[in-house]
N, C-alpha and C positions, 0 to 999 in steps of 0.2 A: 408685369411683362416678363421678368426673368423666369418666374414659375411657369408661365405659359410656354415659353421657348423650351424650358427643361422638359416639360411633358411631351411636347412635339418630338423632341430628340429621343426621348425614351420610347415612344411609339416606333420611331425609326429603328432603334436598337432591337426592339422585340421582333419587328419584321425581318431584320437582318440576321437573326440568330442562326438560321441554316446556311448562311452564305460564308462558308469557311474557306473553300477553295474556289478560285485561286487568289482570293482576297485576303492575303496574309503576308507577314514578314517574319523574319527571325530576329529575336532579341534575347541576348544572353543565352543563346542556345535553345531557346524555347520558341515554338511556333505561336505567333500572335495574330489573330484575325484583325484586319484593319478596322472592322466594325467595333472592336473594343474601344477604339478611340472616341466613339460616339458617347460611351459612358463617361469619359473624362469631361467632355463638353457639357453633357446633361447634368452631371453631378456638380460641376463647377457653377452652373447657372442656378441649380437648386440651392447651393450654399449662399449665393448672392441673394436669392429670394428669402432665405431664412434671416440673413442679416438685415434685409429691408422689411422684415415682418410681413412678407407676403404669405408666408406659411410658417409652420413651427415643426420642430423635431419631435417625432413620436417614438417612444420607446415601448418595448414589449418584453415580457418574460422570456420569449423565444431567444432574445439576444443574449441572455445569460448563458444559455446552452451553446449558442454559436460562439460566444466569447471564450467559453471553456475549451471548445473545439479548436479555436484559433490559438489559445494558449498552449495546447498540446503540440500543435505544429511548430510553434515558436520554440518551445523547449527542445523538440526533436531537431530543429535547425541548429541550435547551439551545440548539441551533442552529436551531430551528424558525422559520418565518416568523411564527408566532403562539405564542410560548412559553407564555403563560397557558393558552390552549386546549389545547395539547399536554400541559401538566402534568396537567390533569384526566383526559385520556385515558390518560396514563401510569399513573395510579392504577388505572385499569381493567385495564391490562396486568399490573401487579403482582398484582392480584387473581387473574388467570388463572394466573400463575406460582405463586402461593400455593395455588391450588386443586389444581394438579398436585402440588406438594410435600406437601400435606395428604393427598391421595388415596394417594400413595405410602406415606406413613407409617402409614396405617390398615390397609392390606391386608396382613395377616400370616398369617392362618390360613384354612383351607379353608371353615370354616363361615361366616365373615364374607364370603368371596368369593361364596358361594352367596347370601347375603342381599343383597349388592349387585346381583347379576344379577337376582334376583327384584324388587328395588325398581325397577330400570331397566325391567323388563318390565311392571310394574304401571303405570308412567308411560306406557309404550308403549300399553297397553290403553286408558287414558284418551284418548290421542291418536287411536287408531283410532276410538273411539266419537265423538269430536268431528268427525272426518273424515266418518264415516258420517252424522252429523247434518247436516253441511253439504251433503252429497249429497242427502239426503232433502228438506231445506228448499228446495234449488234446484229440484227437480222438483215441489215443492208450490207453486211460484210466487215464491219469494224468490230472485231471480236476480242481485242486485247485492251488493257487499260492504257496502252501507249497511244493507240489511235482512236479510242473512245473515252473521252474525258470523264464521263459519268459512270464508267464501269470499274468495278472492284475486282481484285483477284479472288479466286475461289476459296482461299484459306484452306481449311481442313476438309472442305467438301470434295466429293469425288469429281473426277474429270467428266465433262459432258458438254453437249451443245446447248447450253443455256446461260443466260446472263445473270451475274450477281451485281447489283447496282448500289452505289453509294452516293449518287447525285452530286451535291456540292459539299458533302461532309467528307471528313478525312477517312472514314471507314463505314462499312455497311451497318455494323452494330450500332454506331452512334446515330445513323440515320433512323434506324428502327426505334431507338429510344426516344428521339425527338417526336417521331410520328405517333408514339404511344400517347403523349400529351395532346397532340393535335386531334387524334380520334376522339378523346374525351371532350375537347372544346367544340368539335363539330357536332357531337351529340347535344351538347349544351345549347349551342347557337340555334340548332334546328328546333329543339324543344321550346325555347323561349321565343322563337320567331324572329331572331335577329338576322338570320339569312333565310332566303326563300327555300322552300323544300327542294325545288329543282336544283338550286345552287348547292344545297347540302348533299344531295345525291351525287352530283357530279364531283364535288370536292371530296366527298367520302370515298367514292369509287377510285378516284385518282390516288388518294392517300393510302387506301388498302392495297392498290396495285403496287405502289412504291414500297410499301412495307413487305408485301409478299416477295418481291424480287430483291429485297435486302437479304433474303434467305437467312435470317438471323433467329437465334433462339429467343430473342426479345419478342417475337410474335406471340409467345405465351403470355407476355405482359399485356399486350393489346387485348388478347382474348379475355384475360382476367379483368381488365378495366371495363370492357364492354359488358361482361357478365355482371359485374358489380353494379354498373349503371342501371341496367334493366331490372336488376333485383331490387334496387332502391326506388327507382323512378317509374318503372313499368306499371302502367295502369291495369294491365291484364295479369292478374295474379297467377293464372294458370301457366303463363309464359315466364314469369319472373324467376321462379326457382329452377326450372330447367335451364334457363339462360345462365344463371350463376353456376349451376353444376357443370354445364358445358364449358364455361370459361375456366373453371378450376381444373377440369380434366385435361383440357388443351394446354394449360399452363404447366401442369405436372408432366405431361407427355413431352412438351418442348424442353423442359429442364432435364428430364431423364435422358433425352437424346443427346445432350451435351456431355454425358458422363462416360460414354463408351465409344469405341472406334473399331472398325475392322482391323484385323491383325496387321501390324507393320513391323518394321525393324527398329522402331524408336524405343521399345521397352520389352523386357522379358516378362512383364506382369500380364500373363495371358490367362484368359478364362475360356474354357471349352464348354460350349452349350450342349447339353444332352439332346438326343433325338434328331437335331437338325445338322449335326456334324459341322458346326461353325465355331471358329475361334475369334473371340473379341479381346480387346484390351482396354485399359483406362484411356480416356480421351486426352488430347493435349491439354485441356483445361485441368483435368485431374493431375496431370504431371506438373503443371505450373503451380497448382495449389501445394503439391508436395514440396516443390522447390521453395516456395514462399515460407512454408512452415520450417524449413531448415534455416532460413534467414531469421525467422522469429526466435528459434532456439538460440541463435547466436547473439541477437539483440532483443531480448525479451521485454524490457521495461519501457524504453523510450524509442525503440525502433532503430532502423539503419539510418534514417534521416529523411527529412522532407524532400520529396521528389527523387529519392534514390531508387535504383532498380532493385526490386525486392525478389526478383527471380532472374535467372539466366538459363533459359531452357531452349536447347536447340532441338528442332523437330523437322522431320521431312514429311511433308503433307502427301496426300494420295496422288497429287498431280506431279510429284517429284520435286517441287520447289522447297528450298531450304528456308526455314523460318528461325528467327531468334526472338523469343518472347521475354520481355523484361518486367511487365507488370503482372499483378496477381490474377487478373481476369475474374475478380470478385471484389466488390467494394469494401467489404468488411476485412478481408485478408490484406488488401492493398493498404488500408489505413493501419492495420495491425503491423504489417511489415515496415512501414515508414515511421510510425509514431509509437509503436509498442502497445503494451497493455493499457498504459495511460490513455493514449489516443483512442484506442478502440472503445474503452469504457465511456469516454465523453461523447464519442460518436454515437454509441448506442443510446446514451441518455438523451441526446438531441433527437434522434429518430423516434425514440419512445415518446418524447414530448410532442413531436409532430403528429404521431399516430393519435395521441390523445386529442389533438386539435382537429382531426379529421371528422367528417360528418357522414353518416350513413343512414339517415332517417329524415322524414319530412313531417313537419308539424303544420304550419300555416300555409305552406305552398308558395311562399314569397320567392321572387327571383333570386334573392341573395342565397337562399337555401340551395337552389339548384346549382348556382355557381360554386358554392362550398362543396357540394357533392361531386361535381365534375372535377374540381381540383383535387379532392380526396382520392377518387378512383384513379386519377392520373398519377398521383403520388405513390399509391400502392403498386400500380403496374410498372411505372417507369423507374422510380427510385428504389423501392423495396424489392420487387420481384426481379427486375432486370439487373439489379446490383448483385444478384447471386451468380450470374454468369459472365459479368464484365465489370470493369472498373469505371463506373460512371459518376463517382463522387465529386469529380472536378468538372462535370459538364455544366457549362454556364446556363443553358436553358433550364436545367433542374434547379439551379439556385434562384432563377427568376420564379420558377414554380413554387419554391419554398417561401419566397417573399410574398407571393400572391396568396398562398394558403394561410400564412400567418396573418396577413392583413384582413382577409375575408373573415377568418375565424374570430379575430379580435373585435370586429365591428358587428358581429352577429347579433348581439343583444340589442344594440341600437337599431339595427336594420329590422328586427322583428317588431320594433315599435315604430318603424317608419321614421326614424330620426337619425339617419346617417349624417355624419358631420359634413358640413358644407365645405366645398372646395372649388377653386377656379379650375375649369377644364378648358382645354384648347378648343 
């Protein structure tokens, strides 16, 4: 009974991943979504289920790398410029690692895998509706984020009569990152017939609409994931390679667009383009990266400290709004700035191991292989690619994704023989 309740609560947690605003509170100076409390209840019930022998603890080599990553953050906390502040952030990091471990231990059978996908897609549907509402409200006259709850500020984008939407997330880039995983799961569910084609088309259209109006460079990650999916799964080979090529080109173009900006007063690092008589300069992201590297030079081995600001970059965007950017806007640099060379090394080891666990081929065409492929392309697009332009290493939906990928890949051999471990499902 405890295991069943734990699984139900986990499905609720998966559904609630995009419900960040206004469902949150502040704890030790950190913004905590109320839905994180679902994890405490679900994990507590799972521990009771383990004690009562309703289930058992499963370990995997993945947790060696996650453990090393956790150790790097722990060391960085003790050596932090502000150990007290780092300690509270470290608790949040342990929560993410626990979320990965918990996800891994719950995903044992095909029926529950299906339920997790459907819970995620239900949350995606709510997100798409919130995004559409933000769009409609904008053109109904509610054009600021003060009177349109779903609207984001434009950031470094030029001023114009268009909405930038973040739905119920804290920012538009995080929305796009979440939707990157959602697109892969929609393709999976449609391919396996777990949702009707009409439902998949409607949900897919709403999801892409929401992603487009996030106006995020993460759109390149979605294009890359879609291209990879059709390259691996597409039955029409004449379409597979062009789809992958198109995905790669769009991903490169989206990332390249984040590197430059029209000329502003923020920096004297100007580049004059020949023939078109236009001057550009490094973008705000490049300026933040430069600032982060200065922090790294000051704290090279163990970083500035867990949760510490690795950059302090003041920037006036094209709309005239003043911004103060404190994180690296790059997952690798953010880890490097907080935990130093030690942390970056174990972070890359962990990611390398996860890449090894990804799957980009089909052998027997079993459902488990398509699930594995969908999670793999989502990981490449959302975690690896989008991590180049933003700091997503602490996104809770990505740690659920890592747990799912680890679990699916670990049972692959059993699944190929149609002998997945039995488990109680809700």
